[in-house]
C-alpha positions as CSV (number, residue, x, y, z in Angstrom):
1,X,-14.2,7.0,1.3
2,X,-15.9,9.6,3.2
3,X,-14.1,11.6,6.2
4,X,-16.0,9.5,9.3
5,X,-15.4,6.2,7.4
6,X,-11.3,6.6,7.3
7,X,-11.0,4.6,10.3
8,X,-13.7,2.3,10.0
9,X,-13.4,-1.4,9.4
10,X,-15.1,-2.6,6.6
11,X,-19.0,-4.2,6.6
12,X,-19.3,-7.2,7.4
13,X,-15.8,-7.3,9.4
14,X,-15.5,-10.9,10.1
15,X,-14.5,-13.9,8.8
16,X,-17.3,-15.0,6.6
17,X,-15.1,-14.3,3.3
18,X,-11.5,-15.9,3.8
19,X,-10.1,-17.0,0.3
20,X,-6.9,-18.4,0.2
21,X,-4.9,-17.1,-2.4
22,X,-1.9,-19.0,-2.1
23,X,-2.0,-20.4,-5.9
24,X,-2.1,-17.3,-7.2
25,X,0.9,-16.4,-9.1
26,X,0.6,-12.6,-9.5
27,X,1.1,-11.3,-5.9
28,X,2.9,-8.1,-5.7
29,X,6.7,-8.7,-4.7
30,X,8.4,-5.2,-5.6
31,X,7.9,-2.1,-4.0
32,X,9.1,1.7,-3.6
33,X,9.0,3.2,-0.3
34,X,11.3,4.0,3.0
35,X,14.4,1.9,3.1
36,X,13.0,0.6,7.0
37,X,10.1,0.5,8.5
38,X,8.8,2.6,11.2
39,X,9.6,1.1,14.9
40,X,8.3,1.0,18.3
41,X,5.2,2.4,16.9
42,X,2.9,1.9,20.2
43,X,0.8,-1.1,18.6
44,X,-1.0,-0.3,15.8
45,X,-4.3,0.6,17.5
46,X,-2.0,3.9,18.3
47,X,-0.1,4.6,14.9
48,X,-2.8,3.7,12.6
49,X,-4.7,7.2,13.6
50,X,-1.3,9.3,13.2
51,X,0.0,10.2,9.8
52,X,3.6,8.8,10.1
53,X,4.4,10.5,6.5
54,X,3.6,14.2,7.7
55,X,5.2,13.5,10.7
56,X,8.4,12.2,9.3
57,X,8.3,14.7,6.6
58,X,7.3,17.8,8.9
59,X,4.3,17.7,6.5
60,X,5.9,18.5,3.1
61,X,4.4,15.2,2.2
62,X,1.4,13.5,4.0
63,X,-0.2,9.7,3.5
64,X,-2.7,11.3,0.8
65,X,-0.4,13.6,-1.0
66,X,2.0,10.4,-1.3
67,X,-0.5,8.5,-3.3
68,X,-0.5,11.2,-6.2
69,X,1.9,11.6,-8.9
70,X,2.8,15.1,-7.4
71,X,3.6,13.7,-3.9
72,X,5.5,10.7,-5.3
73,X,7.8,12.9,-7.3
74,X,8.5,14.8,-3.9
75,X,10.2,11.6,-2.6
76,X,13.3,12.5,-4.8
77,X,14.3,15.4,-2.5
78,X,12.3,14.9,0.7
79,X,13.7,12.0,3.0
80,X,11.7,10.6,6.0
81,X,13.0,12.2,9.0
82,X,11.7,9.8,12.2
83,X,13.1,10.2,15.5
84,X,15.4,8.2,16.2
85,X,13.4,6.0,18.7
86,X,11.2,5.5,15.8
87,X,13.6,4.6,13.0
88,X,15.4,7.8,12.3
89,X,16.1,9.4,8.5
90,X,14.8,7.0,6.1
91,X,15.6,7.5,2.3
92,X,13.3,6.2,-0.7
93,X,14.3,2.6,-2.5
94,X,13.0,-0.2,-4.2
95,X,12.2,-3.4,-2.1
96,X,11.4,-7.3,-2.5
97,X,9.1,-8.9,-0.5
98,X,8.2,-12.5,-0.7
99,X,4.3,-12.9,-0.9
100,X,4.6,-16.6,1.1
101,X,6.8,-15.2,4.4
102,X,4.5,-14.4,7.1
103,X,6.9,-12.0,8.2
104,X,7.8,-9.8,5.3
105,X,7.2,-6.7,7.0
106,X,10.4,-7.1,9.3
107,X,13.1,-6.5,7.0
108,X,16.0,-6.9,9.1
109,X,14.6,-4.6,12.1
110,X,12.2,-4.5,15.0
111,X,9.8,-7.6,14.7
112,X,6.5,-6.0,17.0
113,X,5.5,-2.8,16.8
114,X,6.2,-1.6,13.1
115,X,4.7,0.1,10.3
116,X,5.6,-0.6,6.5
117,X,4.5,1.6,3.9
118,X,5.0,0.4,0.2
119,X,4.0,1.9,-3.1
120,X,3.5,0.7,-6.6
121,X,2.7,2.7,-9.8
122,X,-0.1,0.7,-12.0
123,X,0.0,2.2,-15.6
124,X,-3.7,1.6,-17.2
125,X,-4.1,2.0,-20.9
126,X,-7.7,2.8,-20.2
127,X,-9.9,3.8,-17.2
128,X,-10.9,0.4,-16.1
129,X,-12.6,-1.0,-12.8
130,X,-9.7,-3.6,-11.1
131,X,-10.4,-6.1,-8.1
132,X,-8.2,-5.4,-5.0
133,X,-7.0,-8.1,-3.0
134,X,-4.8,-7.6,0.5
135,X,-3.5,-9.4,2.7
136,X,-2.1,-8.0,5.9
137,X,-1.5,-8.6,9.7
138,X,-2.5,-6.4,11.3
139,X,-4.0,-2.9,10.1
140,X,-4.0,-2.1,6.6
141,X,-5.1,1.0,5.0
142,X,-4.7,1.7,1.3
143,X,-4.7,5.3,-0.9
144,X,-5.0,5.6,-4.4
145,X,-4.8,8.9,-6.4
146,X,-4.9,10.5,-3.0
147,X,-8.0,9.2,-2.1
148,X,-8.5,6.1,0.7
149,X,-10.2,2.8,-0.7
150,X,-9.4,0.7,2.1
151,X,-9.0,0.4,5.8
152,X,-9.3,-2.8,7.9
153,X,-8.0,-3.5,11.2
154,X,-8.3,-7.5,10.8
155,X,-5.0,-9.4,9.7
156,X,-6.1,-11.7,7.4
157,X,-4.9,-15.3,8.7
158,X,-2.4,-16.3,6.3
159,X,0.0,-14.4,4.2
160,X,-2.1,-14.8,1.1
161,X,-5.5,-15.4,2.6
162,X,-7.8,-12.1,1.9
163,X,-10.7,-11.2,3.7
164,X,-11.6,-8.8,1.2
165,X,-11.8,-8.3,-2.6
166,X,-12.6,-4.8,-3.5
167,X,-13.5,-3.0,-6.4
168,X,-11.3,-0.1,-7.2
169,X,-11.5,2.5,-9.9
170,X,-8.1,2.7,-12.1
171,X,-7.7,6.4,-14.3
172,X,-6.0,6.1,-17.7
173,X,-2.1,6.3,-17.2
174,X,-0.5,6.2,-13.8
175,X,-2.3,5.3,-10.7
176,X,-0.4,5.1,-7.4
177,X,-1.1,3.0,-4.7
178,X,0.1,3.6,-1.0
179,X,-0.2,0.9,0.9
180,X,0.7,0.9,4.9
181,X,0.4,-2.3,7.6
182,X,0.7,-1.7,11.2
183,X,1.5,-4.4,13.5
184,X,1.8,-5.2,17.1
185,X,3.0,-8.6,17.7
186,X,3.4,-12.2,16.0
187,X,3.4,-12.6,12.4
188,X,4.0,-9.5,10.3
189,X,3.0,-9.4,6.4
190,X,2.1,-6.8,3.6
191,X,0.5,-8.3,0.2
192,X,-1.4,-7.2,-2.4
193,X,-2.8,-8.6,-5.8
194,X,-5.2,-7.7,-8.7
195,X,-7.7,-9.7,-10.1
196,X,-5.7,-11.5,-13.5
197,X,-7.1,-9.0,-16.2
198,X,-5.9,-6.0,-14.7
199,X,-2.4,-7.7,-14.5
200,X,-2.6,-8.7,-18.1
201,X,-3.9,-5.4,-19.2
202,X,-1.9,-2.6,-17.0
203,X,1.9,-2.4,-16.3
204,X,3.0,-2.4,-12.7
205,X,6.3,-0.7,-11.6
206,X,8.9,-1.3,-10.0
207,X,9.6,-3.9,-12.3
208,X,13.1,-4.2,-13.1
209,X,14.3,-1.1,-10.9
210,X,16.3,-1.9,-7.8
211,X,16.4,1.6,-6.2
212,X,15.2,4.9,-6.0
213,X,16.9,6.5,-9.3
214,X,16.3,3.4,-11.5
215,X,12.9,3.4,-10.1
216,X,12.0,6.8,-11.7
217,X,13.7,5.9,-14.7
218,X,11.2,2.9,-15.6
219,X,8.3,5.7,-14.4
220,X,9.3,8.6,-16.2
221,X,7.2,8.3,-19.3
222,X,4.4,6.7,-16.9
223,X,3.9,9.7,-14.6
224,X,4.6,12.7,-17.5
225,X,0.8,11.7,-18.0
226,X,-1.7,14.3,-16.4
227,X,-4.2,12.1,-13.7
228,X,-7.8,13.2,-14.8
229,X,-10.8,12.3,-13.0
230,X,-12.3,11.7,-9.1
231,X,-11.9,8.5,-7.6
232,X,-14.8,7.7,-5.4
233,X,-15.4,4.5,-3.8
234,X,-18.4,2.8,-0.8
235,X,-18.0,-0.7,1.2
236,X,-21.0,-1.5,-0.9
237,X,-18.6,-2.0,-3.7
238,X,-16.5,-4.7,-1.6
239,X,-16.9,-7.7,-4.1
240,X,-16.7,-11.7,-3.4
241,X,-15.6,-12.4,-6.9
242,X,-12.3,-11.4,-8.1
């Protein structure tokens, strides 16, 4: 995504594509990320313009870097150190969310004015196109392998309803996906799935892991593969078919 488009909503930005995916059984349920949310964000309209990963790590990590193999590996030694009013120190762990829960972002903390970060690693046997289907309330941003692929400030309407199917490129080997959702009030959910062919061909992590140590044990062989190539996208690639 071009620099000037990083905080632009996709075009068309409306409800012309509003698909109910509640019958999909490949919604991702396990994520790796901070063990709690960023709190008191001042509303997603305010927080979405700030790199909370950069702020919480004194620039050791950024959102872009975190969506790379090198950045992901740094989380083994770099914790999030947000201000106490924003959640304080957050360690990295594996957490599980129920895609059917319209408040799955809450995670035992405040229910309003929060940001959630989740990471998955997709191990692709070969370079391929994939269709990404995000559901979110409210503002979602998604990076893959150091490139921003998605920005949408509109909530999708329900926890398993999507507004856009987005065609993305996956490279052979490890693909690091960083998903951020910021919300202000009401429902709060962060959900994602890919097309059936991608779920069948690729392995997605976390899988059986339950904490940071077991997560990095799971992905050790995957992350050792050096990523190649540069990913690019245009909003013209948004697909109506999955």
